C-alpha positions in Angstrom: 29.8 -46.8 -8.7 31.5 -45.2 -11.6 28.7 -46.3 -13.9 26.1 -44.5 -11.8 28.3 -41.4 -11.7 28.6 -41.5 -15.5 24.8 -41.7 -15.7 24.6 -38.6 -13.5 27.2 -36.6 -15.5 26.0 -33.9 -17.8 27.7 -31.3 -20.0 27.7 -27.8 -18.7 28.5 -25.6 -21.8 28.4 -22.3 -19.8 31.6 -23.5 -18.1 33.3 -24.3 -21.3 32.9 -26.6 -24.3 34.2 -29.7 -22.5 33.0 -28.9 -19.0 31.1 -31.5 -17.1 29.2 -31.6 -13.8 27.5 -34.4 -11.9 23.9 -34.3 -10.8 23.5 -34.2 -7.0 20.8 -36.8 -6.6 19.5 -39.8 -8.5 16.2 -41.5 -7.8 15.4 -45.2 -7.8 15.3 -45.2 -11.6 18.7 -43.4 -11.9 17.1 -40.1 -13.0 18.7 -36.9 -11.8 17.0 -34.9 -9.0 17.8 -31.4 -7.9 19.0 -30.7 -4.3 16.3 -29.2 -2.0 17.5 -30.0 1.5 18.1 -26.4 2.4 15.5 -24.8 0.1 16.2 -25.2 -3.6 20.0 -25.5 -3.9 20.6 -26.6 -7.4 21.3 -29.3 -10.0 25.0 -29.8 -9.5 27.8 -28.6 -7.2 31.5 -28.1 -6.8 31.5 -30.2 -3.7 30.6 -33.4 -5.6 32.6 -32.5 -8.8 35.8 -31.9 -6.8 35.4 -35.1 -4.9 34.8 -37.1 -8.1 37.7 -35.3 -9.7 39.9 -36.7 -7.0 38.5 -40.2 -7.4 39.1 -40.1 -11.2 42.6 -38.9 -10.8 43.3 -42.1 -8.7 41.5 -44.3 -11.2 43.3 -42.8 -14.1 46.7 -43.2 -12.4 45.9 -46.9 -12.1 44.3 -47.5 -15.5 45.6 -44.8 -17.9 42.2 -45.0 -19.6 41.6 -41.9 -21.8 37.8 -41.7 -21.1 38.6 -41.4 -17.4 41.1 -38.6 -18.1 38.6 -36.7 -20.3 35.9 -37.1 -17.6 38.3 -35.8 -15.0 39.3 -32.8 -17.1 35.7 -32.0 -17.8 35.0 -31.8 -14.1 38.1 -29.7 -13.5 36.7 -27.2 -16.0 33.6 -26.8 -14.0 35.5 -26.4 -10.7 37.7 -23.8 -12.2 34.8 -21.9 -13.7 33.0 -21.8 -10.3 35.9 -20.0 -8.6 35.3 -16.3 -7.8 38.0 -13.7 -8.4 38.9 -13.5 -4.7 39.8 -17.2 -4.8 36.7 -18.6 -3.1 34.1 -20.9 -4.6 30.3 -20.8 -5.2 29.0 -24.3 -4.8 25.8 -24.9 -6.8 24.5 -24.2 -10.2 20.7 -24.0 -10.3 20.3 -25.7 -13.6 22.2 -27.1 -16.6 22.3 -23.7 -18.2 24.9 -22.8 -15.5 23.0 -20.1 -13.5 24.9 -19.9 -10.2 23.4 -20.1 -6.7 25.6 -17.4 -5.0 23.3 -16.9 -2.0 22.2 -20.3 -0.8 23.0 -21.7 2.6 25.0 -24.5 1.1 26.3 -22.6 -1.9 27.6 -19.1 -1.0 31.3 -18.4 -0.7 33.0 -18.8 2.7 35.1 -21.1 4.8 33.3 -24.3 4.1 33.5 -27.8 2.8 33.2 -26.9 -0.9 36.1 -24.5 -0.7 38.3 -27.2 0.9 37.2 -29.9 -1.5 37.8 -27.7 -4.5 41.4 -27.2 -3.3 41.9 -30.9 -2.7 40.4 -31.8 -6.1 42.5 -29.3 -8.0 45.6 -30.3 -6.2 45.0 -33.9 -7.4 44.4 -32.6 -11.0 47.6 -30.6 -10.9 49.8 -33.4 -9.6 48.1 -36.0 -11.9 47.8 -34.1 -15.2 50.3 -31.2 -14.7 47.5 -28.7 -15.4 48.9 -25.2 -14.7 45.5 -23.6 -14.4 44.6 -26.0 -11.6 47.8 -25.1 -9.8 47.1 -21.3 -10.1 43.5 -21.7 -8.9 44.6 -23.8 -6.0 47.0 -21.2 -4.9 44.4 -18.4 -5.1 42.2 -20.5 -2.9 45.0 -21.5 -0.5 45.8 -17.9 0.2 42.3 -17.6 1.7 42.7 -20.8 3.8 46.0 -19.6 5.3 44.3 -16.5 6.8 41.0 -17.8 8.1 39.8 -20.1 10.9 37.8 -23.2 10.3 36.1 -26.0 12.3 38.0 -29.2 12.7 36.1 -31.2 10.0 36.8 -28.5 7.4 40.3 -28.0 8.7 41.0 -31.7 8.0 40.5 -30.9 4.3 43.1 -28.2 4.5 45.4 -30.6 6.3 44.9 -33.1 3.5 45.8 -30.5 0.9 48.9 -29.3 2.9 50.2 -32.8 3.4 49.8 -33.6 -0.3 51.6 -30.4 -1.3 54.5 -31.0 1.0 54.9 -34.7 0.2 54.3 -34.6 -3.5 54.5 -30.9 -4.5 57.7 -30.1 -2.6 56.0 -27.1 -0.8 58.0 -27.3 2.4 57.1 -23.7 3.2 53.7 -25.0 4.2 55.1 -27.0 7.1 54.4 -24.4 9.9 50.8 -23.9 8.7 50.2 -27.6 8.4 51.7 -28.3 11.8 49.4 -25.7 13.3 46.3 -27.2 11.5 47.2 -30.7 12.8 47.4 -29.4 16.4 44.1 -27.5 16.0 42.4 -30.7 15.1 44.1 -32.7 17.9 43.0 -30.1 20.5 39.3 -30.2 19.4 38.2 -33.2 21.3 36.0 -34.4 24.1 38.0 -36.9 26.1 39.7 -39.0 23.5 37.1 -38.4 20.8 38.0 -35.9 18.0 35.1 -33.5 17.5 33.9 -31.9 14.3 33.0 -28.3 15.4 32.7 -26.3 18.6 28.8 -26.5 18.6 28.7 -30.3 18.4 27.3 -32.1 21.4 27.4 -35.8 22.2 28.7 -38.4 19.7 30.1 -36.6 16.6 28.6 -37.3 13.2 30.7 -39.5 11.0 30.1 -38.0 7.6 33.2 -35.9 6.7 34.8 -37.0 9.9 38.3 -37.9 8.6 40.3 -36.3 11.4 41.7 -39.7 12.6 43.1 -40.5 9.2 44.5 -37.0 8.6 46.2 -36.9 12.0 47.8 -40.3 11.4 49.3 -39.0 8.2 50.3 -35.7 9.8 52.1 -37.6 12.6 54.1 -39.6 10.1 55.0 -36.7 7.8 55.7 -34.2 10.6 57.5 -36.8 12.7 55.2 -36.1 15.7 54.0 -39.5 17.1 51.7 -37.7 19.5 49.5 -36.8 16.6 49.2 -40.4 15.5 48.6 -41.4 19.1 45.7 -38.9 19.3 44.2 -40.4 16.1 44.5 -43.9 17.5 42.8 -43.0 20.8 39.9 -41.4 19.0 39.6 -44.4 16.6 39.4 -46.8 19.6 36.8 -44.6 21.3 34.6 -43.7 18.3 35.3 -45.7 15.2 36.0 -49.1 16.6 32.7 -49.5 18.5 30.8 -48.1 15.6 32.2 -50.7 13.2 31.9 -53.6 15.6 28.2 -52.6 16.0 27.6 -52.7 12.3 26.9 -48.9 12.1 23.8 -49.5 14.2 22.4 -46.0 13.9 18.9 -44.8 12.8 20.4 -43.7 9.5 23.8 -44.5 8.0 25.1 -43.1 4.7 28.0 -44.3 2.5 29.7 -41.1 3.5 29.6 -42.1 7.2 31.2 -45.4 6.2 33.8 -44.1 3.8 35.0 -41.5 6.4 35.4 -44.4 8.9 37.2 -46.6 6.4 39.6 -43.7 5.6 40.6 -43.2 9.2 41.1 -46.9 9.8 43.0 -47.4 6.5 45.4 -44.5 7.3 46.0 -45.7 10.8 46.8 -49.2 9.4 49.2 -47.7 6.9 51.0 -45.5 9.3 51.2 -47.8 12.3 51.2 -51.3 10.7 48.8 -52.4 13.4 46.7 -55.3 12.0 43.7 -54.3 14.2 43.1 -51.2 12.1 43.2 -53.1 8.8 40.7 -55.7 10.2 38.3 -53.0 11.3 38.6 -51.3 7.9 37.6 -54.6 6.2 34.6 -54.9 8.6 33.6 -51.4 7.8 33.8 -52.0 4.0 31.5 -55.0 4.5 28.7 -52.5 5.3 28.4 -52.0 1.6 27.9 -55.7 1.1 25.3 -56.4 3.7 26.9 -56.0 7.1 24.3 -53.3 8.0 21.0 -52.8 9.7 19.1 -53.9 6.6 21.1 -57.1 6.2 21.2 -56.3 2.5 23.9 -55.0 0.1 24.0 -51.2 -0.4 26.4 -51.7 -3.4 24.7 -53.3 -6.4 27.7 -54.5 -8.4 25.5 -55.7 -11.3 24.0 -52.2 -11.9 27.1 -50.3 -10.9 25.4 -48.2 -8.3 25.4 -47.5 -4.5 22.2 -46.7 -2.6 22.1 -43.5 -0.6 22.1 -45.4 2.7 20.3 -47.5 5.2 17.4 -46.0 7.1 16.3 -48.1 10.1 16.2 -51.5 8.5 15.7 -50.5 4.9 18.1 -49.7 2.0 17.2 -46.4 0.4 16.4 -46.9 -3.3 17.9 -43.5 -4.4 21.5 -43.4 -5.6 23.0 -39.9 -5.9 26.5 -38.5 -6.5 27.8 -38.4 -3.0 26.9 -42.0 -2.2 28.7 -43.3 -5.3 31.7 -41.0 -5.0 32.3 -41.9 -1.3 31.8 -45.6 -2.0 34.3 -45.4 -4.9 36.9 -44.0 -2.5 36.3 -46.8 0.0 36.0 -49.5 -2.6 38.7 -48.2 -5.0 39.6 -51.7 -6.4 36.0 -52.1 -7.5 36.0 -48.6 -9.0 39.2 -49.4 -11.0 37.8 -52.7 -12.2 34.7 -51.0 -13.6 36.5 -48.1 -15.2 36.4 -49.6 -18.7 32.6 -49.8 -18.6 31.9 -46.1 -18.3 32.7 -44.8 -21.8 29.4 -45.8 -23.4 27.5 -44.1 -20.5 29.5 -40.9 -20.8 28.9 -40.8 -24.6 25.1 -41.5 -24.3 22.8 -38.5 -24.8 
């Protein structure tokens, strides 16, 4: 996973002499491909860079390897450079010369995933490396979050940020806002199932669906067991049957699976109930062949994760999101491979 991400990482000199970004997509031969799902979006984005920054902060905390630290700081430079003066973020650069896509559907500033993920990534960089510029940029972006509404799946990122700042950053002044965000998420449900946004109908999509995990953590930190109970009910209604069925959907991505793993892991950690840990292990097995294709999605020998399973076939492509999300779900594997990335980062 980290090896594929290192292959997709490129310098972005416009953002600074040490700035790095990660190519959005990689094909079957591990060549970078630009994003075109919503028209031409660009070559690299804050959304991926910030998520990878968070993964690398965890890997560095467990390995203390200097190449990992340099990689993380290079990504941080890119995320900082993409912040607008009002505290919001543009998501994509069109090319490796750093021309920004400030109008695209998945790139323009607003209350969106890339704003939340930039905040989460910078909070990890500040707490891991003590970088004051990351702290300052985070607070400029947080001011915007505190005054705007958001759908539940985006609000879950704000909740992640707030819980981290309270627990590790000592920012107790955020407790009222964080409590409000947690209740917003808990109230946005159909029956027991936590929903992603007001327009969603039927079974919610699983990518970016981390509400169960975040509510479990919020219930513990805020001492509100009802929040953890709401997380458990949704997990029983949505996550458990999905895992037991082997993610039997027309198309499943590593992001679907990693989001599910996160929710089950956090419920296990907070409640101590073995059922959640067992389900999390079964969900992780999707990467190793417990899926509709009956084949591994994670190729350990090549250090790459495929983009998903479509019907009964493993997609040959291997882009940034697939490998970032898999690294989060399979962190022990990511840590074990960390020493192998330096030659790939140094290659032209």
